[in-house]
N, C-alpha and C positions, 0 to 999 in steps of 0.2 A: 786891406792889408796895410799895416803901418809902415811908414818909411823906414823905421828901425828894422822891421822884419825883412823888408826888401834889401836893405844894405847888408844885413847879416847873411841872407841867402846868397847875395852876390859875392861876398867875400868867401863864403864856404865853397861855392861852386868854382870860383876862380882858383882856390887852393886845391880842389879835388879833381879838376878837369883833366889834367894830364894822365893821372892814374886811371881815371874812369875810362877815358878814350882808349888807353892802352889795353885795359882789361877786357873791354867789350867790343873792340874794333872789328874783329872778324865776325862776331855773332850778329851785330847790328849793321854790318857793312855789306850785306849781300845785295845781289842785283835786282831784287824786287821788293816792293813795300811789304813790311811785316809789322805786326802789332805785338807790343808788350814783352813781358818777361820770358815768354816762350816763343816769341817771334812767329806768330800764326799768320799765314799769308793773307794779305788784303784780297787777293784773287779768290779766296775761299769765303772770307767774311763779307766782302762787298759792303764795307762801311762807307767809303767815299764814292765808290762808283767811278764813272767816266769823268776824269778831271780835265780832259783836253779843252783848251780855250777858256778855262775858268781861272778867276783870280782867287788864289788860295793863300791864307795866312797860316803858317806853322807857329803855333802859340807856345813858345818855350821850346826852341828847336835844337838845343845842344849844338852838335857839330853839323846840323842840317842834313843828315843822311836821308831823311824822308824827302825834304824839299828837292834835293838833287834828283831823286828818282821821279818825283812828280814833274819836274822841269823836263826830264827826258820823255815823259808821257804826254807832253804838250800843255801842261798847266803853266800859269804865270804866278810862281810862288813869291811870297815875301816871308822871310824867316826872322823871327823876333826872339831874343833871349836876354835875360837879366845879367848873364855872365859874359864879360868881355873876353875871358880866356876861352870859353866855349866857342865864341864867335871867331877867334883866331884859328881854332881847329876847323871851323866851318869854311873859312876863307881858303885854307890849304886844300880841303877836299873839293871845294867848288872849282878851284884852279885845276886840280888833277882830273876832275870829271869833264872839264871843258864846257861847263854851262855858266850861266850868269844870271843872278837875281839879287835883289836888295837884301841886305842884312841890317836889322834894326836892334840897337843896343838900348833896351829900356825895360823897366818894370812892367809886367803884364797888366797891372791895374791902371796904368797911365800910358797907354800906347800912343805914340805921336803919329797917328794915322787918321785919315779923314773918315767921317761917317759914311756908312753904306759903301765901303770900298771893296768888299769881298763877297764871293759866292760861297766859299767854304772857309770856316775857321776850325782848325783841328789841332790836337796834340796827342802824342803818345807819351803818357805821363806829362812831363813838361809843366807848363804854367798852371794847369788845373790840379797839380799836386803841390806846387811850391808857392802858390799865391792864394789869397783869400777869395773863396768863391763869391762872397758878397761884394767884392770888387770886380772879379773877372767876368762873372755871368752878365752883369749889366754892360760891361765893356764889350763883350762879344756881341750882345744885342745891338749895341751902337755901331759896331764895325760891319755887321752882316747886312746884305741887301734883303729885302722882303723875299721870303721863300728860301733863304740861304740855309746851308747845312752847318750845324755845329756838332762836332764829334770829338770825343776824347776818351782815352783809356786812363785808368788809375787803379790804385788798390781799393778793394772793397772795404766798407766800414767793418765788416766782420774780421777781416785780416788785421786791422789795426787794433780791434778789441782783443785779439789773440796774440799780439806781438809782444815777445819777451825781450825787453831792452838788454838784460844781462847777457843773454846768449845771442842776441841780434838775429833771432829767428821767430817765425810764426809757429805757434804750438797749439795742440788741441786742448786749449783751456781758456776760459773767459777771464781776462786779467784786468779789465777796466770797464767802466760803464759805456754803453752805447749812447744813451740819452746824454745830450750835452756835447757830443763829439763835434769838434770844430778846429781849433788851433792845437797842434800837437808839437810839443817841444821835447823831443826825445833826449838829446844830449847837448850840453852847452857847446856853443860855437859850431855845431852842425846845422844843416838846414832845418828851418821850421817847416812842417808840412800841414796841410789842411784837408779836411774831409768832413762829411756830414752823414747823418742817418739818411736812409733812402727817402723817407717821407719829406725831410727838409730839402733834399735836392729837388724833388718834384715840386714842392711849394715855391722854391726859388726860381725854377725854370718857368713855371706858370706865371709868376709875378713879373717876369721879364719877357713875356710874349713868345715862349717856346712851347712847341708841342713835341712830346716824346714819341719817336717813331720806333725805337728799339732800345733794349738794354741787354747786351750780351754778357752773360756770366761765363767767364772763360774757364773751360776745363781743358787743360793741356792733354794732348793725346798720350796714350800709353807709351812709355819709353822716352818721353820728351826730356830734353836737357836744357839747362839755362846757365848763363854766366852770372845771373842775378840771384838765383835761388838754389839751395842745396837739393840733393836728391830727396831728402826727407820732406822738405817743404813742397817739392813738386808732387810727392805722393799725397801730402796734405791737400794740395789744391785739386787733386783728382776727386776728393771727397766733399770739399767745401770750396766755394768761390773765393779766391784770393785776389782776383783781378777782374775788372769789368770795363765794358766799353758802352758809353752812352751815345746814342744817335738821335739828334734833335733837329727840328725844323723851325725857323723863325716864321711866325704867322704873317 
């Protein structure tokens, strides 16, 4: 990820943070860890498993709602984000929750953290959406201990191929090529996003010493609601995967 993209995304998220946290506060602020645009419970998905006693990096933490819950579950979290304003919200929530852990203000591709510092690196969207995977995947490999878990949710390549910029919705139509998917610049001055075709993800993981343990293609339950997606998009996602969760192990 170029420094220009990192700076652009920092400015965009600093500007959007207050509205984002206000809109999604109740939906993502519940008392148990949940994944993604439909907030599916970690207790059902079992992506991270038992975190007690483990060093965990939340890689693009926003207001650190996940890390707060993991700290309560006995983990030793560190929460990193590129946006200073998001971390201000995190500090307020941490104080309110009565927990304590480090917050790191940095671009995900250049984390100021030591090699092999963590048992788990994860994000719920976060850095794996808004930073270049050709920088972040090697960085996660550096930060994880041998046998460590790397897990993240993000939009599927299919959803991005079907995203209509004019209506700001995912539609049942192929609007752009899948081959060559990488850096996605939707709208000027809004965050740049990143994604890859599935084969390119697997190639990148393999080249950096990761073994794929699972790929969860999220299907929201019937009647699910979301502050991130419209009713029509939720129905779309019950037919085709809009969101996915990778679960990987460092060899």
